VOLUM-238070 format. One line per field, with one value per residue (C-alpha): residue number from 1; chain; x, y, z. Coordinates in steps of 0.02 Angstrom, whole numbers, plus 50000, padded with zeros to 5 digits. Each point is the difference from the previous one (the first is absolute). Example, Ala and Ser with C-alpha at 12.3 -4.5 7.8 and 13.67 -1.06 7.14 Angstrom:
<rs>
k	(1, 2)
c	(A, A)
u	(50615, 50069)
v	(49775, 50172)
w	(50390, 49967)
</rs>
This chain:
<rs>
k	(1, 2, 3, 4, 5, 6, 7, 8, 9, 10, 11, 12, 13, 14, 15, 16, 17, 18, 19, 20, 21, 22, 23, 24, 25, 26, 27, 28, 29, 30, 31, 32, 33, 34, 35, 36, 37, 38, 39, 40, 41, 42, 43, 44, 45, 46, 47, 48, 49, 50, 51, 52, 53, 54, 55, 56, 57, 58, 59, 60, 61, 62, 63, 64, 65, 66, 67, 68, 69, 70, 71, 72, 73, 74, 75, 76, 77, 78, 79, 80, 81, 82, 83, 84, 85, 86, 87, 88, 89, 90, 91, 92, 93, 94, 95, 96, 97, 98, 99, 100, 101, 102, 103, 104, 105, 106, 107, 108, 109, 110, 111, 112, 113, 114, 115, 116, 117, 118, 119, 120, 121, 122, 123, 124, 125, 126, 127, 128, 129, 130, 131, 132, 133, 134, 135, 136, 137, 138, 139, 140, 141, 142, 143, 144, 145, 146, 147, 148, 149, 150, 151, 152, 153, 154, 155, 156, 157, 158, 159, 160, 161, 162, 163, 164, 165, 166, 167, 168, 169, 170, 171, 172, 173, 174, 175, 176, 177, 178, 179, 180, 181, 182, 183, 184, 185, 186, 187, 188, 189, 190, 191, 192, 193, 194, 195, 196, 197, 198, 199, 200, 201, 202, 203, 204, 205, 206, 207, 208, 209, 210, 211, 212, 213, 214, 215, 216, 217, 218, 219, 220, 221, 222, 223, 224, 225, 226, 227, 228, 229, 230, 231, 232, 233, 234, 235, 236, 237, 238, 239, 240, 241, 242, 243, 244, 245, 246, 247, 248, 249, 250, 251, 252, 253, 254, 255, 256, 257, 258, 259, 260, 261, 262, 263, 264, 265, 266, 267, 268, 269, 270, 271, 272, 273, 274, 275, 276, 277, 278, 279, 280, 281, 282, 283, 284, 285, 286, 287, 288, 289, 290, 291, 292, 293, 294, 295, 296, 297, 298, 299, 300, 301, 302, 303, 304, 305, 306, 307, 308, 309, 310, 311, 312, 313, 314, 315, 316, 317, 318, 319, 320, 321, 322, 323, 324, 325, 326, 327, 328, 329, 330, 331, 332, 333, 334, 335, 336, 337, 338, 339, 340, 341, 342, 343, 344, 345, 346, 347, 348, 349, 350, 351, 352, 353, 354, 355, 356, 357, 358, 359, 360, 361, 362, 363, 364, 365, 366, 367, 368, 369, 370, 371, 372, 373, 374, 375, 376, 377, 378, 379, 380, 381, 382, 383, 384, 385, 386, 387, 388, 389, 390, 391, 392, 393, 394, 395, 396, 397, 398, 399, 400, 401, 402, 403, 404, 405, 406, 407, 408, 409, 410, 411, 412, 413, 414, 415, 416, 417, 418, 419, 420)
c	(A, A, A, A, A, A, A, A, A, A, A, A, A, A, A, A, A, A, A, A, A, A, A, A, A, A, A, A, A, A, A, A, A, A, A, A, A, A, A, A, A, A, A, A, A, A, A, A, A, A, A, A, A, A, A, A, A, A, A, A, A, A, A, A, A, A, A, A, A, A, A, A, A, A, A, A, A, A, A, A, A, A, A, A, A, A, A, A, A, A, A, A, A, A, A, A, A, A, A, A, A, A, A, A, A, A, A, A, A, A, A, A, A, A, A, A, A, A, A, A, A, A, A, A, A, A, A, A, A, A, A, A, A, A, A, A, A, A, A, A, A, A, A, A, A, A, A, A, A, A, A, A, A, A, A, A, A, A, A, A, A, A, A, A, A, A, A, A, A, A, A, A, A, A, A, A, A, A, A, A, A, A, A, A, A, A, A, A, A, A, A, A, A, A, A, A, A, A, A, A, A, A, A, A, A, A, A, A, A, A, A, A, A, A, A, A, A, A, A, A, A, A, A, A, A, A, A, A, A, A, A, A, A, A, A, A, A, A, A, A, A, A, A, A, A, A, A, A, A, A, A, A, A, A, A, A, A, A, A, A, A, A, A, A, A, A, A, A, A, A, A, A, A, A, A, A, A, A, A, A, A, A, A, A, A, A, A, A, A, A, A, A, A, A, A, A, A, A, A, A, A, A, A, A, A, A, A, A, A, A, A, A, A, A, A, A, A, A, A, A, A, A, A, A, A, A, A, A, A, A, A, A, A, A, A, A, A, A, A, A, A, A, A, A, A, A, A, A, A, A, A, A, A, A, A, A, A, A, A, A, A, A, A, A, A, A, A, A, A, A, A, A, A, A, A, A, A, A, A, A, A, A, A, A, A, A, A, A, A, A, A, A, A, A, A, A, A, A, A, A, A, A, A, A, A, A, A, A, A, A, A, A, A, A, A, A, A, A, A, A)
u	(51267, 50039, 49908, 50126, 49912, 50100, 49949, 50058, 50112, 50018, 49984, 49961, 50009, 49864, 50037, 49895, 50006, 49851, 49963, 49839, 49918, 49903, 49966, 50180, 49936, 49889, 50119, 50117, 49910, 49948, 50168, 50022, 49871, 50067, 50183, 49908, 49921, 50173, 50055, 50092, 49987, 49996, 50155, 49956, 49919, 50089, 49916, 50063, 49901, 50068, 49924, 50073, 50101, 50193, 50066, 50147, 49955, 49786, 50039, 50094, 50189, 49963, 49857, 50094, 50140, 49875, 49916, 50171, 50034, 49838, 50023, 50146, 49934, 49870, 50072, 49891, 50014, 49917, 49921, 49832, 49962, 49818, 50059, 50043, 50191, 50114, 50146, 50113, 49919, 50000, 50195, 50022, 49885, 50094, 50145, 49953, 49920, 50096, 49843, 49870, 49868, 49842, 49886, 49799, 49983, 50127, 49909, 49830, 50087, 50073, 49830, 49912, 50140, 49978, 49808, 49976, 49934, 49924, 50113, 49901, 50052, 50180, 50035, 49916, 50105, 50173, 49960, 49968, 50159, 50111, 49930, 50040, 50170, 50067, 50030, 50083, 50120, 50134, 49978, 50032, 50162, 50067, 49974, 50060, 50157, 50005, 49983, 50120, 50154, 50138, 50155, 49997, 50044, 49955, 49837, 50003, 49984, 49853, 49918, 50018, 49943, 49837, 49942, 50016, 49894, 49873, 49975, 49970, 49895, 49884, 49998, 49956, 49850, 49940, 49968, 49931, 49875, 49936, 49989, 49892, 49891, 49965, 49961, 49884, 49900, 49958, 49920, 49934, 49906, 49940, 49940, 49914, 49915, 49974, 49897, 49897, 49942, 49933, 49923, 49928, 49931, 49911, 50124, 49973, 50172, 50014, 50199, 50048, 50121, 50086, 50146, 50111, 49962, 49807, 49940, 49951, 50048, 49910, 49866, 49997, 50001, 49870, 49872, 50059, 50100, 50132, 50150, 50109, 50157, 49944, 50147, 50041, 50126, 50027, 49969, 49941, 49939, 50072, 49903, 49825, 49860, 49821, 49857, 49837, 49864, 49815, 49913, 49827, 49903, 50087, 50105, 50168, 50152, 50220, 50059, 50181, 50139, 50139, 50173, 50009, 50032, 50118, 50058, 50107, 50001, 50173, 49963, 50091, 49865, 49853, 50058, 50070, 49808, 49913, 49929, 49946, 49916, 49912, 49898, 49926, 49995, 49899, 49881, 49821, 50036, 50120, 49994, 50127, 50037, 50087, 50037, 49872, 50093, 50171, 49946, 50052, 49876, 49963, 50194, 49956, 49885, 50072, 50153, 49876, 49906, 50173, 50052, 49847, 50003, 50167, 49918, 49860, 49876, 49936, 49832, 49966, 49861, 50083, 49940, 50100, 50016, 50057, 50089, 50042, 49869, 49986, 50176, 49898, 49904, 49837, 49970, 49929, 49843, 49887, 50161, 49937, 50053, 50054, 50099, 49984, 50069, 50053, 50129, 50059, 50055, 49853, 49877, 49911, 49925, 50034, 49812, 49998, 50135, 49926, 49839, 50122, 50073, 49839, 49929, 50157, 50010, 49892, 49844, 50036, 49843, 49805, 49921, 49833, 49872, 49959, 49882, 50059, 49912, 50053, 50044, 50127, 50138, 50130, 49991, 49982, 50162, 50087, 49924, 50088, 50162, 50038, 49870, 49962, 49835, 49959, 49842, 49901, 49818, 49919, 49828, 49844, 50041, 50195, 50137, 50019, 50159, 50074, 50154, 50136, 49973, 50170, 49935, 50024, 49872, 49859, 49913, 49987, 49908, 49916, 49843, 50022, 50032, 49856, 49978, 50061)
v	(48766, 50134, 50129, 50086, 50131, 50156, 50166, 50162, 50055, 50002, 49831, 49894, 49807, 49952, 49859, 49918, 49832, 49889, 49936, 49962, 50107, 50095, 50000, 50044, 50025, 50135, 50068, 50012, 50089, 50123, 50039, 50031, 50124, 50079, 50002, 50080, 50119, 50052, 50028, 49811, 49894, 49812, 49914, 49826, 49913, 49872, 49912, 49842, 49881, 49987, 49966, 50153, 50145, 49984, 50109, 50064, 50021, 49965, 49873, 49829, 50028, 49912, 50110, 50158, 49956, 49989, 50162, 50088, 49927, 50065, 50155, 50023, 49922, 50090, 50198, 50007, 50148, 49939, 49864, 49986, 49890, 49955, 49983, 50108, 49973, 50028, 50115, 49831, 49937, 50172, 50010, 49817, 50015, 50146, 49939, 49859, 50100, 50152, 50088, 50092, 49891, 50050, 49905, 50006, 50132, 50124, 49993, 50033, 50140, 50089, 50006, 50081, 50120, 50042, 50000, 50101, 50183, 50072, 50063, 49858, 49850, 50060, 49976, 49849, 49924, 50079, 49929, 49826, 50014, 50064, 49861, 49859, 50078, 50001, 49816, 49983, 50138, 49880, 49903, 50167, 50030, 49858, 50029, 50158, 49960, 49858, 50138, 50117, 49961, 50116, 50081, 50067, 49880, 49813, 49896, 50014, 50202, 49983, 49881, 50117, 50164, 49867, 49963, 50184, 50050, 49850, 50078, 50179, 49942, 49892, 50171, 50091, 49874, 49965, 50191, 50009, 49869, 50079, 50175, 49922, 49903, 50149, 50088, 49841, 49977, 50202, 49961, 49840, 50116, 50121, 49870, 49914, 50184, 49992, 49825, 50050, 50164, 49929, 49871, 50138, 50081, 49848, 49976, 49812, 49921, 49866, 49936, 49919, 49876, 49860, 49945, 50108, 50028, 49932, 50161, 50087, 50174, 49955, 49972, 50131, 50111, 49908, 50035, 50186, 50069, 50027, 50018, 49881, 49928, 49817, 49927, 49816, 50000, 49905, 50139, 50140, 50091, 49999, 50145, 49990, 50104, 50043, 50045, 50028, 49858, 50021, 49823, 49954, 50037, 50179, 49995, 50058, 49888, 50050, 49876, 49966, 49925, 49922, 49922, 49845, 49833, 49863, 49812, 49996, 50195, 50056, 50022, 50161, 50086, 49935, 50069, 50183, 50002, 49962, 50168, 49993, 49817, 50042, 50102, 49828, 49939, 50134, 50001, 49966, 49884, 49917, 49975, 49839, 50037, 49842, 49965, 49878, 49975, 49967, 49823, 50039, 50085, 49894, 50030, 50175, 49994, 49914, 50128, 50127, 49901, 49975, 50178, 50046, 49872, 50068, 50181, 49932, 50029, 49813, 50048, 50152, 49935, 49963, 50030, 49887, 50079, 49883, 50138, 49980, 49892, 50066, 49901, 49827, 49916, 50028, 50120, 49914, 50027, 49935, 49981, 49944, 50100, 50158, 50011, 50111, 49974, 50175, 50066, 50176, 50013, 49993, 50034, 49843, 49953, 50177, 50027, 49819, 50034, 50179, 49891, 49867, 50134, 50091, 49839, 49950, 50182, 50011, 50099, 50188, 50064, 49936, 50055, 50073, 50094, 50152, 50155, 50132, 50160, 50137, 50057, 49844, 50114, 49942, 49806, 50018, 50090, 49857, 49875, 50091, 50029, 49829, 49875, 50020, 50086, 49910, 50103, 50151, 50048, 50150, 49957, 50111, 49844, 50048, 49927, 49830, 49920, 49851, 49984, 49889, 50048, 49977, 49878, 50116, 50113, 49861, 50041, 50166, 49972, 49836, 50091, 50084, 49832, 49968, 49838, 50079)
w	(49206, 49875, 49915, 49872, 49895, 49898, 50089, 50021, 50147, 50151, 50026, 50138, 50034, 50117, 50136, 50127, 50111, 49989, 50194, 49957, 50098, 49868, 49808, 49943, 49823, 50040, 50113, 49869, 49866, 50158, 50011, 49812, 50021, 50136, 49909, 49841, 50117, 50087, 49811, 49976, 49848, 50061, 49903, 50052, 50160, 50114, 50141, 50104, 50110, 50193, 50164, 50047, 49921, 50030, 50154, 49906, 49811, 50006, 49836, 50007, 49953, 49809, 49977, 50055, 49857, 49866, 50049, 49996, 49826, 49946, 50070, 49896, 49841, 50004, 50049, 50122, 50128, 50159, 50083, 50089, 50135, 50045, 50198, 50125, 50012, 50160, 49989, 49988, 49863, 49894, 50017, 49951, 49850, 49955, 49999, 49904, 49867, 49985, 49988, 50119, 50071, 50050, 50115, 49996, 50126, 49940, 49834, 50067, 50086, 49849, 49919, 50146, 49995, 49810, 50020, 50177, 49966, 50167, 50144, 50090, 49861, 49994, 50181, 50037, 49843, 50071, 50152, 49952, 49891, 50147, 50108, 49891, 49972, 50156, 50049, 49840, 50025, 50060, 49834, 49921, 50099, 49960, 49797, 49991, 50096, 49867, 49856, 50097, 49939, 49946, 50090, 50183, 50130, 50039, 49984, 50200, 49985, 49864, 50116, 50140, 49907, 49917, 50198, 50051, 49833, 50051, 50166, 49937, 49868, 50122, 50134, 49832, 49975, 50156, 50031, 49828, 50041, 50171, 49895, 49866, 50137, 50078, 49846, 49940, 50182, 49977, 49824, 50070, 50135, 49868, 49891, 50176, 50040, 49820, 50007, 50176, 49920, 49852, 50149, 50082, 49830, 49962, 49850, 49955, 49903, 49873, 49961, 49854, 50047, 49921, 49895, 49911, 49818, 50006, 49943, 50175, 49920, 49832, 50109, 50107, 49828, 49928, 50178, 50023, 49861, 50111, 49880, 50089, 49933, 49924, 49937, 49934, 50148, 50151, 50120, 49902, 50161, 50171, 50049, 50071, 49896, 50050, 49895, 50041, 49940, 49978, 50009, 49932, 50164, 49995, 50138, 49967, 50057, 50018, 49880, 50041, 49886, 50092, 49962, 49895, 50115, 49938, 50058, 50143, 50007, 50093, 50181, 49991, 49889, 50095, 50165, 49890, 49910, 50141, 50036, 49806, 50002, 50136, 49898, 49947, 50189, 50062, 49831, 50013, 49863, 49903, 49794, 49989, 49836, 49891, 49826, 49925, 49832, 50076, 50092, 50157, 50090, 50126, 50048, 49990, 50115, 50127, 50004, 50025, 50137, 50097, 49995, 50059, 50131, 50074, 50013, 50111, 49840, 49981, 50051, 49865, 49883, 49832, 49822, 49888, 49816, 49854, 49884, 49822, 49955, 49816, 49978, 50030, 49878, 50078, 50126, 50170, 50055, 50157, 50116, 50167, 50153, 50021, 49837, 49854, 49823, 49900, 49895, 50052, 49831, 49907, 50140, 49983, 50170, 50088, 50035, 50080, 50101, 50063, 50045, 50105, 50104, 50053, 50041, 50101, 50103, 50142, 49970, 50024, 49892, 49974, 49839, 50040, 49919, 50125, 49987, 50096, 50079, 49956, 50162, 50004, 49900, 50110, 49990, 49833, 49986, 50104, 49897, 49852, 50109, 50055, 49893, 49807, 49928, 49844, 49958, 50067, 49977, 50068, 50041, 50105, 50152, 49987, 49917, 49932, 50006, 49936, 50107, 50068, 50194, 50127, 50140, 50126, 49936, 49991, 50153, 49932, 49826, 50064, 50027, 49816, 49915, 49852, 49912, 49827)
</rs>
């Protein structure tokens, strides 16, 4: 099936094999978004139903010939496949199509490279790219030999030089992978110490997770005025951002935005971003955000659950957040379970979301009316420091407080609790 449109350069043709393992139309639509995020315009889309991709060229011979003709006629500068291709497949496809061939993993890695901002994010992306690149040097070596041409010795000499260069490249990549892994391990340990410090200090963390481009950063901004980049792009946010959030019961929690997820997220990226994703795995509560207006909320929720399971976090409490409900014909209400419809853009449903977060977290405070004697000034100071005082009234009998009292102080204030 072709989908040809008049678009601006650089143009790319999208291709894929439908083996029936997943929704091909949804996957190709996602690939188109990925291509757009990487800076490509889609010239057309070609798919083929097959029991499995062809081992040498992914597509069958006839369909590959059609693809080559369309690439030539459309003026496309690249072909993007919705699969992770082997070095042999890339080499054969590029020889046939006479265009650069990019697979799904390579495309996502390119987007991550464009989006990474922090030192850790850049290290993670570089590590993922090198791990992806290492087994593909053989294919590149053949291609470089093919492109070498010119004078200076016969084909055998060029192949020898190519082999030597491949070994040099392999050694360099392996050394770089080792160095990057050590640096990331240091950063991982530092991040772990920070998490342990939060736990020790009694900081409750709530992680925003979910599919890429469902509005996670917009939600963080709406709840905390964080000023985080929130673009209508896939993977606009790679680096985790943490902001303080006050709940209706007076508790303060740390709200953490995390990298967006994706169908069939390449394992290179899951491994490279494991320390970042563990911000979610070690949180006290997960906000699983999905796009309620896009028609694929169940699939997006499933993607998040699968990754949390991989990280060993499947038992964490979860609040499902149905974002972009302002785009639906009717704003939903009365949903069953721990599911909250909102619009992060308009603010609709945010009070209900805050209440749901407070309900889902284990109680850390108890709201109480107290009459403290003036001699209990130190206790009042601890309530102010670790809880929240809503009102204070000075009376002849002592200080009358309406406060959120930390659970660990209840045994100290029990005798001072009044009926209001």
